[in-house]
VEXDREN-2710 file (C-alpha; in Angstrom, 1 decimal):
% VEXDREN-2710
k/r/px/py/pz
1/UNK/-109.7/178.9/64.7
2/UNK/-110.1/182.9/65.3
3/UNK/-106.1/183.2/64.6
4/UNK/-105.8/181.1/61.9
5/UNK/-103.3/178.9/60.9
6/UNK/-100.5/180.7/61.7
7/UNK/-101.1/180.3/65.5
8/UNK/-102.3/176.5/64.8
9/UNK/-99.2/175.6/63.4
10/UNK/-97.5/177.3/66.5
11/UNK/-99.7/175.5/69.0
12/UNK/-99.0/171.9/67.1
13/UNK/-95.1/172.4/66.5
14/UNK/-94.3/174.1/69.8
15/UNK/-94.6/171.0/72.3
16/UNK/-92.7/169.0/70.0
17/UNK/-89.9/171.3/71.3
18/UNK/-87.7/170.1/74.3
19/UNK/-87.5/173.9/75.0
20/UNK/-91.3/174.5/75.5
21/UNK/-91.0/171.9/78.6
22/UNK/-88.1/173.2/80.0
23/UNK/-89.1/176.9/80.3
24/UNK/-92.4/175.5/82.1
25/UNK/-90.4/173.5/84.3
26/UNK/-87.4/176.1/85.1
27/UNK/-90.2/179.1/85.6
28/UNK/-91.8/177.0/88.5
29/UNK/-88.3/175.9/89.7
30/UNK/-87.4/179.4/89.9
31/UNK/-90.0/180.3/91.9
32/UNK/-89.4/177.2/94.3
33/UNK/-85.8/178.6/94.6
34/UNK/-87.4/181.9/95.3
35/UNK/-89.5/180.9/98.0
36/UNK/-86.7/178.6/99.7
37/UNK/-84.5/181.9/99.9
38/UNK/-87.2/183.9/101.4
39/UNK/-88.2/181.7/103.8
40/UNK/-84.1/181.6/104.9
41/UNK/-83.9/185.1/104.8
42/UNK/-87.0/185.3/106.7
43/UNK/-87.3/182.5/109.5
44/UNK/-83.4/181.3/108.9
45/UNK/-82.8/177.4/110.9
46/UNK/-85.2/178.4/113.3
47/UNK/-88.6/177.1/113.4
48/UNK/-91.7/179.7/113.2
49/UNK/-93.3/180.7/116.5
50/UNK/-96.6/180.9/115.5
51/UNK/-99.5/181.6/112.4
52/UNK/-98.5/185.3/112.7
53/UNK/-95.1/184.3/111.2
54/UNK/-96.0/182.6/108.5
55/UNK/-98.8/184.9/107.6
56/UNK/-95.8/188.0/107.6
57/UNK/-94.0/185.7/105.6
58/UNK/-96.8/184.7/103.1
59/UNK/-97.4/188.5/102.5
60/UNK/-93.7/189.2/101.5
61/UNK/-93.6/186.4/99.3
62/UNK/-96.4/187.6/97.5
63/UNK/-95.5/191.2/97.2
64/UNK/-92.5/189.4/95.7
65/UNK/-93.5/187.0/93.4
66/UNK/-96.3/189.2/91.9
67/UNK/-93.7/192.4/91.4
68/UNK/-91.3/189.8/89.7
69/UNK/-94.0/187.8/87.7
70/UNK/-95.7/191.1/86.4
71/UNK/-92.1/192.5/85.2
72/UNK/-90.9/189.4/83.9
73/UNK/-94.1/188.5/81.9
74/UNK/-94.7/192.0/80.6
75/UNK/-90.7/192.2/79.1
76/UNK/-91.0/189.1/77.5
77/UNK/-94.5/189.4/76.1
78/UNK/-93.2/192.7/74.4
79/UNK/-89.9/191.2/73.2
80/UNK/-91.2/188.1/71.7
81/UNK/-94.3/189.5/70.2
82/UNK/-92.2/192.3/68.3
83/UNK/-89.3/190.2/67.3
84/UNK/-91.8/187.3/65.8
85/UNK/-93.1/190.1/63.3
86/UNK/-89.5/192.0/62.9
87/UNK/-88.3/188.6/62.1
88/UNK/-90.3/188.2/59.2
89/UNK/-89.9/191.7/57.9
90/UNK/-86.0/191.3/57.8
91/UNK/-86.3/187.7/56.0
92/UNK/-88.5/188.9/53.9
93/UNK/-91.3/186.5/54.5
94/UNK/-94.2/188.9/55.6
95/UNK/-94.6/190.0/52.1
96/UNK/-95.1/186.4/51.1
97/UNK/-97.8/186.3/53.7
98/UNK/-99.3/189.4/52.4
99/UNK/-99.6/187.7/49.0
100/UNK/-102.0/184.9/50.4
101/UNK/-105.7/184.9/51.1
102/UNK/-105.0/185.4/54.8
103/UNK/-106.8/187.9/56.3
104/UNK/-105.7/191.0/58.3
105/UNK/-107.4/189.4/61.3
106/UNK/-105.7/186.4/61.0
107/UNK/-102.1/187.8/60.2
108/UNK/-102.4/190.0/63.4
109/UNK/-104.0/187.9/66.0
110/UNK/-102.0/184.8/64.3
111/UNK/-98.6/186.2/65.0
112/UNK/-99.7/187.8/68.4
113/UNK/-101.3/184.4/69.7
114/UNK/-98.3/182.2/68.5
115/UNK/-95.3/184.8/70.1
116/UNK/-97.3/184.9/73.1
117/UNK/-98.2/180.9/73.3
118/UNK/-94.7/180.3/75.6
119/UNK/-95.4/183.1/77.5
120/UNK/-99.2/182.2/78.4
121/UNK/-98.2/178.5/79.2
122/UNK/-95.6/180.1/81.7
123/UNK/-98.5/182.4/83.2
124/UNK/-100.8/179.2/83.6
125/UNK/-97.8/177.0/85.2
126/UNK/-97.2/180.0/88.1
127/UNK/-100.9/179.7/88.9
128/UNK/-100.4/176.4/91.5
129/UNK/-97.5/178.4/92.7
130/UNK/-99.5/181.3/93.5
131/UNK/-102.1/179.5/95.3
132/UNK/-99.7/177.7/97.4
133/UNK/-98.9/181.4/98.9
134/UNK/-102.4/181.5/99.9
135/UNK/-101.5/178.5/102.4
136/UNK/-99.3/180.7/104.2
137/UNK/-101.7/183.2/105.5
138/UNK/-101.1/187.1/105.2
139/UNK/-102.8/187.2/101.8
140/UNK/-106.7/186.4/100.4
141/UNK/-107.4/184.5/97.6
142/UNK/-109.0/187.4/95.9
143/UNK/-105.9/189.3/96.0
144/UNK/-103.8/186.3/94.5
145/UNK/-106.7/185.7/91.6
146/UNK/-106.7/189.4/91.0
147/UNK/-102.9/189.5/90.9
148/UNK/-103.0/186.5/87.9
149/UNK/-105.7/188.7/86.2
150/UNK/-103.8/191.6/85.9
151/UNK/-100.5/190.1/84.7
152/UNK/-102.4/188.1/82.3
153/UNK/-104.2/191.3/80.7
154/UNK/-101.2/193.0/80.8
155/UNK/-99.4/190.3/78.7
156/UNK/-102.1/190.6/76.2
157/UNK/-101.3/194.7/76.1
158/UNK/-97.7/194.2/76.1
159/UNK/-98.0/191.7/73.2
160/UNK/-100.4/193.7/71.0
161/UNK/-98.3/196.7/71.5
162/UNK/-95.1/195.0/70.3
163/UNK/-97.0/193.8/67.6
164/UNK/-98.3/197.2/66.5
165/UNK/-95.1/198.4/66.2
166/UNK/-93.4/195.7/64.6
167/UNK/-96.0/195.9/61.7
168/UNK/-95.3/199.7/61.6
169/UNK/-91.6/199.9/61.6
170/UNK/-89.0/198.9/59.3
171/UNK/-85.8/197.8/61.0
172/UNK/-85.7/195.5/63.8
173/UNK/-83.7/197.8/66.1
174/UNK/-86.5/200.4/65.5
175/UNK/-89.5/198.0/66.6
176/UNK/-87.6/197.0/69.9
177/UNK/-86.3/200.6/70.8
178/UNK/-89.9/202.0/70.3
179/UNK/-91.4/199.1/71.9
180/UNK/-89.6/199.8/75.1
181/UNK/-89.7/203.6/74.8
182/UNK/-93.2/203.4/74.5
183/UNK/-93.8/201.2/77.3
184/UNK/-92.0/203.4/79.8
185/UNK/-93.3/206.5/78.5
186/UNK/-96.8/205.4/78.7
187/UNK/-96.5/204.2/82.3
188/UNK/-94.9/207.5/83.3
189/UNK/-97.8/209.4/81.5
190/UNK/-100.7/207.2/83.5
191/UNK/-98.8/208.1/86.1
192/UNK/-98.7/211.7/86.1
193/UNK/-102.3/211.8/84.6
194/UNK/-103.7/209.7/87.6
195/UNK/-102.2/211.9/89.9
196/UNK/-103.8/215.2/88.5
197/UNK/-107.2/213.9/87.7
198/UNK/-109.0/213.2/91.2
199/UNK/-112.3/211.1/91.6
200/UNK/-113.5/208.2/89.8
201/UNK/-111.7/209.5/86.4
202/UNK/-108.6/209.1/87.7
203/UNK/-109.2/205.6/89.3
204/UNK/-110.1/203.8/86.0
205/UNK/-107.4/206.2/84.2
206/UNK/-104.7/204.7/86.8
207/UNK/-105.7/201.1/86.3
208/UNK/-104.1/201.4/83.0
209/UNK/-101.1/201.3/84.7
210/UNK/-100.7/197.6/86.3
211/UNK/-97.9/198.6/88.9
212/UNK/-100.3/200.6/90.6
213/UNK/-103.1/198.1/90.4
214/UNK/-100.8/195.6/91.9
215/UNK/-99.7/197.7/94.6
216/UNK/-103.3/198.5/95.5
217/UNK/-103.5/194.4/95.8
218/UNK/-100.2/193.7/97.8
219/UNK/-101.3/196.6/100.3
220/UNK/-105.3/197.0/100.2
221/UNK/-105.2/199.1/103.4
222/UNK/-104.0/202.1/101.3
223/UNK/-107.5/202.5/99.9
224/UNK/-111.0/202.0/101.4
225/UNK/-114.5/202.5/100.8
226/UNK/-117.1/204.7/102.1
227/UNK/-117.8/201.6/104.9
228/UNK/-114.2/201.4/106.1
229/UNK/-113.3/198.2/104.5
230/UNK/-110.4/197.6/102.5
231/UNK/-110.7/196.7/98.7
232/UNK/-109.6/194.1/97.0
233/UNK/-110.0/194.3/93.7
234/UNK/-108.5/194.6/90.2
235/UNK/-111.6/194.9/88.3
236/UNK/-110.9/198.6/86.9
237/UNK/-107.4/197.5/85.8
238/UNK/-108.4/194.5/84.1
239/UNK/-110.9/196.4/82.0
240/UNK/-108.9/199.1/81.1
241/UNK/-105.9/196.7/80.0
242/UNK/-108.5/194.8/77.8
243/UNK/-110.1/197.8/76.4
244/UNK/-106.4/199.3/75.6
245/UNK/-105.6/195.6/73.7
246/UNK/-108.7/195.7/71.7
247/UNK/-107.8/199.1/70.6
248/UNK/-104.3/198.4/69.7
249/UNK/-105.5/195.1/68.1
250/UNK/-108.1/196.6/65.4
251/UNK/-105.7/199.5/64.7
252/UNK/-103.0/197.0/63.9
253/UNK/-105.6/195.3/61.9
254/UNK/-106.9/198.1/59.8
255/UNK/-103.4/199.3/59.0
256/UNK/-101.3/196.2/58.1
257/UNK/-101.5/196.4/54.9
258/UNK/-101.3/200.1/54.5
259/UNK/-98.2/200.4/56.2
260/UNK/-96.5/197.1/54.7
261/UNK/-97.4/197.8/51.2
262/UNK/-96.3/201.1/51.3
263/UNK/-92.8/200.0/52.5
264/UNK/-92.3/197.3/49.9
265/UNK/-93.4/199.4/47.0
266/UNK/-90.9/202.3/48.1
267/UNK/-87.9/201.0/46.4
268/UNK/-89.6/200.6/43.4
269/UNK/-91.0/204.0/43.0
270/UNK/-87.6/205.3/44.1
271/UNK/-86.0/203.8/41.1
272/UNK/-88.7/204.9/38.7
273/UNK/-88.0/208.4/39.8
274/UNK/-84.3/208.1/39.5
275/UNK/-84.4/206.9/35.7
276/UNK/-83.9/210.5/34.5
277/UNK/-80.9/211.0/36.4
278/UNK/-77.4/211.1/34.5
279/UNK/-75.0/211.8/37.8
280/UNK/-74.6/209.4/40.9
281/UNK/-73.4/210.9/43.8
282/UNK/-70.6/209.0/45.8
283/UNK/-69.2/209.3/49.0
284/UNK/-65.8/208.5/50.4
285/UNK/-65.5/205.2/52.3
286/UNK/-63.3/205.1/55.2
287/UNK/-60.6/202.4/55.6
288/UNK/-62.7/200.4/57.5
289/UNK/-66.0/200.5/55.7
290/UNK/-67.9/198.3/58.5
291/UNK/-67.5/201.3/60.7
292/UNK/-68.4/203.7/58.0
293/UNK/-71.8/202.1/57.0
294/UNK/-72.4/202.0/60.8
295/UNK/-71.6/205.9/61.1
296/UNK/-72.5/207.7/57.7
297/UNK/-75.5/205.6/56.6
298/UNK/-79.2/204.7/57.7
299/UNK/-78.1/201.5/58.7
300/UNK/-80.6/201.3/61.4
301/UNK/-83.3/203.1/59.6
302/UNK/-85.0/206.7/58.8
303/UNK/-86.5/207.2/62.4
304/UNK/-83.3/207.1/64.5
305/UNK/-84.0/210.6/65.3
306/UNK/-87.1/210.1/66.5
307/UNK/-86.5/207.2/68.7
308/UNK/-83.8/209.7/70.4
309/UNK/-86.1/212.3/71.1
310/UNK/-88.1/210.0/72.7
311/UNK/-85.7/209.0/74.8
312/UNK/-84.3/212.6/75.5
313/UNK/-88.0/213.1/76.5
314/UNK/-88.0/210.3/78.9
315/UNK/-84.7/211.8/80.4
316/UNK/-86.1/215.1/80.8
317/UNK/-89.3/213.8/82.7
318/UNK/-86.8/212.0/84.9
319/UNK/-84.6/215.2/85.1
320/UNK/-87.7/217.1/86.1
321/UNK/-88.4/215.0/88.9
322/UNK/-84.9/214.8/90.2
323/UNK/-84.8/218.0/90.7
324/UNK/-88.4/218.4/92.7
325/UNK/-86.9/215.7/94.8
326/UNK/-83.6/217.4/95.2
327/UNK/-84.8/218.6/98.6
328/UNK/-84.9/214.9/100.1
329/UNK/-87.1/212.2/100.7
330/UNK/-88.0/208.8/101.7
331/UNK/-85.8/205.7/100.6
332/UNK/-87.3/203.5/98.1
333/UNK/-87.5/199.7/99.3
334/UNK/-85.2/201.1/102.2
335/UNK/-82.1/201.3/100.3
336/UNK/-82.0/204.3/97.7
337/UNK/-83.1/207.9/97.6
338/UNK/-85.8/209.0/94.8
339/UNK/-82.7/210.9/93.3
340/UNK/-80.9/207.9/92.7
341/UNK/-83.6/206.0/91.5
342/UNK/-83.5/208.5/88.6
343/UNK/-80.3/207.6/87.7
344/UNK/-80.5/204.2/88.0
345/UNK/-83.9/203.9/86.0
346/UNK/-82.2/205.6/83.0
347/UNK/-79.3/203.6/83.5
348/UNK/-81.2/200.2/83.3
349/UNK/-83.1/201.6/79.9
350/UNK/-79.8/202.8/78.4
351/UNK/-77.9/199.5/78.8
352/UNK/-81.1/197.6/77.3
353/UNK/-81.1/199.8/74.3
354/UNK/-77.6/199.2/73.8
355/UNK/-77.9/195.7/74.1
356/UNK/-80.9/195.5/71.8
357/UNK/-79.0/197.5/69.1
358/UNK/-75.6/195.5/69.3
359/UNK/-77.9/192.2/68.7
360/UNK/-79.9/193.7/66.2
361/UNK/-76.5/195.1/64.1
362/UNK/-75.8/191.2/64.0
363/UNK/-79.4/189.7/63.5
364/UNK/-80.1/192.1/60.8
365/UNK/-76.9/191.2/58.4
366/UNK/-78.0/187.4/59.0
367/UNK/-81.4/187.7/57.7
368/UNK/-80.9/190.2/55.1
369/UNK/-78.2/187.5/53.9
370/UNK/-75.4/190.2/53.8
371/UNK/-73.3/188.6/56.3
372/UNK/-72.6/185.8/53.3
373/UNK/-71.6/188.6/51.0
374/UNK/-68.4/189.1/53.2
375/UNK/-67.2/185.5/52.4
376/UNK/-66.3/187.6/49.0
377/UNK/-64.3/190.4/50.3
378/UNK/-60.6/190.7/52.2
379/UNK/-62.6/192.1/55.5
380/UNK/-60.8/190.9/58.3
381/UNK/-62.7/189.4/61.8
382/UNK/-61.0/192.3/63.4
383/UNK/-62.4/195.1/61.1
384/UNK/-66.1/193.5/61.4
385/UNK/-66.2/193.1/64.8
386/UNK/-64.4/196.6/65.7
387/UNK/-66.2/198.3/63.3
388/UNK/-69.2/197.1/64.6
389/UNK/-68.5/198.3/67.8
390/UNK/-67.8/201.2/66.9
391/UNK/-70.8/202.0/65.0
392/UNK/-72.5/201.0/68.1
393/UNK/-71.1/203.1/70.7
394/UNK/-71.6/205.9/68.4
395/UNK/-75.2/205.5/67.7
396/UNK/-75.8/205.2/71.5
397/UNK/-73.7/208.0/72.2
398/UNK/-77.0/209.6/73.8
399/UNK/-78.0/206.8/75.7
400/UNK/-74.4/206.7/77.2
401/UNK/-73.6/210.7/77.9
402/UNK/-77.2/211.2/79.6
403/UNK/-76.7/209.5/82.3
404/UNK/-73.5/210.3/82.9
405/UNK/-74.7/214.0/82.7
406/UNK/-77.6/213.1/85.5
407/UNK/-74.9/211.7/87.6
408/UNK/-72.3/214.7/87.4
409/UNK/-75.6/217.1/88.5
410/UNK/-76.6/214.4/91.3
411/UNK/-73.0/214.8/92.6
412/UNK/-72.7/218.6/92.1
413/UNK/-75.9/219.0/94.0
414/UNK/-75.5/216.7/96.5
415/UNK/-72.0/217.5/97.0
416/UNK/-70.5/214.0/96.5
417/UNK/-66.8/213.7/96.4
418/UNK/-65.0/213.5/93.4
419/UNK/-63.7/209.4/94.0
420/UNK/-66.9/208.4/94.4
421/UNK/-68.4/210.1/91.0
422/UNK/-65.3/208.3/89.2
423/UNK/-65.9/205.2/90.4
424/UNK/-69.6/205.6/89.5
425/UNK/-68.9/207.0/85.9
426/UNK/-66.2/204.0/85.3
427/UNK/-68.6/201.2/86.6
428/UNK/-71.5/202.6/84.2
429/UNK/-69.1/202.7/81.3
430/UNK/-67.6/199.1/82.2
431/UNK/-71.5/197.9/82.1
432/UNK/-72.0/199.7/78.8
433/UNK/-69.2/197.8/77.4
434/UNK/-70.7/194.6/78.7
435/UNK/-73.8/195.1/77.3
436/UNK/-72.4/195.8/73.6
437/UNK/-70.5/193.0/73.5
438/UNK/-73.1/190.4/74.7
439/UNK/-75.2/191.7/72.3
440/UNK/-72.5/190.6/69.9
441/UNK/-71.8/187.5/71.2
442/UNK/-75.3/186.6/71.1
443/UNK/-76.1/187.5/67.6
444/UNK/-73.0/185.5/66.3
445/UNK/-74.1/182.6/68.5
446/UNK/-77.5/182.1/67.9
447/UNK/-78.4/180.8/64.1
448/UNK/-82.1/182.2/65.0
449/UNK/-82.6/185.9/65.7
450/UNK/-85.6/186.1/67.7
451/UNK/-83.5/183.4/69.7
452/UNK/-80.8/185.8/69.8
453/UNK/-82.6/188.8/71.0
454/UNK/-84.2/186.8/73.1
455/UNK/-81.3/185.4/75.0
456/UNK/-79.3/188.5/74.8
457/UNK/-82.1/190.8/76.1
458/UNK/-83.6/188.4/78.7
459/UNK/-79.6/188.0/80.2
460/UNK/-79.9/191.4/80.7
461/UNK/-83.5/191.9/82.4
462/UNK/-82.5/188.4/84.5
463/UNK/-79.8/190.1/85.7
464/UNK/-81.5/193.5/86.8
465/UNK/-84.3/191.5/88.2
466/UNK/-81.7/189.1/90.2
467/UNK/-80.5/192.4/91.7
468/UNK/-83.8/193.7/92.8
469/UNK/-84.8/190.2/94.6
470/UNK/-81.3/190.3/96.5
471/UNK/-81.6/193.7/97.7
472/UNK/-85.1/193.0/99.1
473/UNK/-84.0/189.8/100.6
474/UNK/-81.1/190.9/102.1
475/UNK/-82.6/193.8/103.8
476/UNK/-84.8/191.0/105.4
477/UNK/-81.9/189.1/106.7
478/UNK/-79.6/192.4/107.7
479/UNK/-79.9/191.5/111.3
480/UNK/-79.0/187.9/110.7
481/UNK/-77.5/187.7/107.3
482/UNK/-74.4/185.1/107.9
483/UNK/-77.2/182.8/109.2
484/UNK/-78.9/182.5/105.9
485/UNK/-75.9/183.0/103.9
486/UNK/-76.2/179.2/102.7
487/UNK/-79.5/180.2/101.1
488/UNK/-78.3/183.1/99.2
489/UNK/-75.5/180.5/97.8
490/UNK/-78.3/178.4/96.1
491/UNK/-80.0/181.3/94.7
492/UNK/-76.6/182.4/93.2
493/UNK/-76.2/179.0/92.1
494/UNK/-79.2/178.8/90.0
495/UNK/-78.1/182.2/88.3
496/UNK/-74.5/181.0/87.6
497/UNK/-76.2/177.9/85.6
498/UNK/-78.5/179.8/83.6
499/UNK/-75.7/182.3/82.9
500/UNK/-73.7/179.1/81.9
501/UNK/-76.0/178.4/79.2
502/UNK/-76.7/181.7/77.7
503/UNK/-72.9/182.4/77.1
504/UNK/-71.6/179.2/76.2
505/UNK/-74.5/178.3/74.1
506/UNK/-72.6/178.1/70.6
507/UNK/-68.7/178.3/71.7
508/UNK/-68.2/177.2/75.5
509/UNK/-64.4/177.6/76.8
510/UNK/-63.1/177.9/80.2
511/UNK/-62.9/181.6/80.3
512/UNK/-66.6/182.1/80.1
513/UNK/-67.3/178.9/82.3
514/UNK/-65.4/180.9/84.8
515/UNK/-67.0/184.2/84.1
516/UNK/-70.7/182.3/84.6
517/UNK/-69.6/181.6/88.0
518/UNK/-68.0/184.6/89.3
519/UNK/-70.0/187.1/88.0
520/UNK/-73.0/186.1/90.1
521/UNK/-71.0/186.0/93.3
522/UNK/-69.2/189.0/92.6
523/UNK/-72.3/190.9/91.9
524/UNK/-73.8/189.6/95.6
525/UNK/-70.6/190.8/97.2
526/UNK/-71.2/194.2/95.6
527/UNK/-74.8/194.7/96.3
528/UNK/-74.1/193.9/100.3
529/UNK/-70.8/195.9/100.2
530/UNK/-73.7/199.0/98.2
531/UNK/-75.7/198.3/101.4
532/UNK/-73.4/198.6/103.4
533/UNK/-72.1/201.8/102.2
534/UNK/-68.6/200.9/100.1
535/UNK/-67.7/202.8/97.1
536/UNK/-64.3/201.3/95.9
537/UNK/-65.3/197.9/96.7
538/UNK/-68.1/197.9/94.9
539/UNK/-66.3/199.5/92.0
540/UNK/-63.3/196.5/91.9
541/UNK/-65.9/194.1/92.4
542/UNK/-68.0/195.3/89.1
543/UNK/-64.9/195.9/87.3
544/UNK/-63.8/192.1/87.9
545/UNK/-67.0/190.6/87.3
546/UNK/-68.3/192.3/84.5
547/UNK/-64.9/193.6/82.7
548/UNK/-63.3/189.8/82.7
549/UNK/-66.8/188.8/81.3
550/UNK/-66.9/191.3/78.5
551/UNK/-63.5/190.1/77.6
552/UNK/-64.1/186.8/77.8
553/UNK/-67.0/187.2/75.2
554/UNK/-65.1/189.5/73.2
555/UNK/-61.8/187.2/72.1
556/UNK/-64.8/183.9/71.2
557/UNK/-66.8/187.1/69.4
558/UNK/-63.8/187.7/67.3
559/UNK/-62.8/184.2/66.3
560/UNK/-66.7/183.0/66.3
561/UNK/-66.9/185.3/63.6
562/UNK/-63.5/184.2/61.7
563/UNK/-64.7/180.6/61.4
564/UNK/-68.0/181.6/60.3
565/UNK/-66.3/183.1/57.2
566/UNK/-64.2/179.9/56.7
567/UNK/-60.6/181.3/56.5
568/UNK/-58.4/182.4/59.3
569/UNK/-57.3/186.2/59.4
570/UNK/-56.6/186.1/63.1
571/UNK/-53.0/186.2/62.9
572/UNK/-53.3/189.2/60.3
END
């Protein structure tokens, strides 16, 4: 095969796992639940009046499903491809692959297609679901097929970018951070360039942003050709995305051995350069050596400043947009102002990066076999866990402070009162704590690093996607909310089951079970109160839901680490 034995092995072994089938079934079942919830939010228990009602419902369902699928597939393609190669590096097995007679092409495409196998299977499983939307009306077959083509091409581009970064960078957190920040900056840059470049060139450049192409498919009457007919085609976007994927893969193939042979030869060169030295530089270690290592050493690689610079650049773009939109504007989705969207977008990105740093702080220790060395020390469980938490928060200080600074600017510019500002600041800090502890909890709970990273970041991402879907559907059911409440209960119940499976994977407890039950319900309550203009009630709901869940994860995290050491230090 073109991808070589790496993909062949994955294709033969993956169907033997129950997870391979559960993911496909669960993905389709989630769409079915979404369809039922959307139908209840649109019609309630009343029978639709005519064909037009079904057509309007089909158009709404196609819009929501397309955006959700594109976001999910792009995120997990990026995550799986990056973590798959990063795991090989952390375990030291990539150098063994480089010593074999595998060609560069087989290494690159083999790992890429193997990591995207489950993503491609879920994409294929969604085809009948989207075709069923065509039966409702309100959307053409061409719109559905082009939407599926755009999402498939986006999966290939996101996976290629994640693979390139993973082969290029050394540390897992660097790989995840550069992959996410690079994707966000790329989409923003394409949006800006396509705005200023007119004519046909601007249309082809805009094709590199799948969300712009999807928006034209969802609402084709925004662009018409010379005859006044609506254009229903995503050919430009598919061609540009496939071309970009080819460029990324060719770059990775040509630079693969150059990047990684330098990496593995560097320690030897540094050792040879240090043979002539007679003095060894020493530093004073703090009382908590874990905290000292996290703060005073380059535990996450030498390029952390470059990652922070990219984050600052993105925050600067958002702040520039925020200043330009200070005079007002139309609400996005009828919910939030553009200024609020800037703050929310930066907060979501910050929480994802904080969670990525938290989970990789544990998985990197496991893959490097350094966690086992703690058995020979007198380090307590509390020193390790709290030292990791302190180091994560210190290294993520820019990710925490910049959204708070943007929030203060919004409050001053729009004369927001002190009380709402205080609620927002405290609520954001609670979510930061939740993202941090969730990463540590997943890192200690999963033996496989790829599973831990996917579970932790996937939980965070599903929470954001769920909130987006809730807001859209609540706006549809605003006039008859209580009639459609039972459909939302079903949606929330499914979310609770998924959260329960994630939190209690290796260390079930009554507190975590209770957290999985109350967190989706209180989040739903917070969303409804936010739409109705509440402030204190939203803050109390967020505090109760995510604060209690954070504590419920923190205590098992300490005890689980202690059990892994094979000794009892909780009472010390």
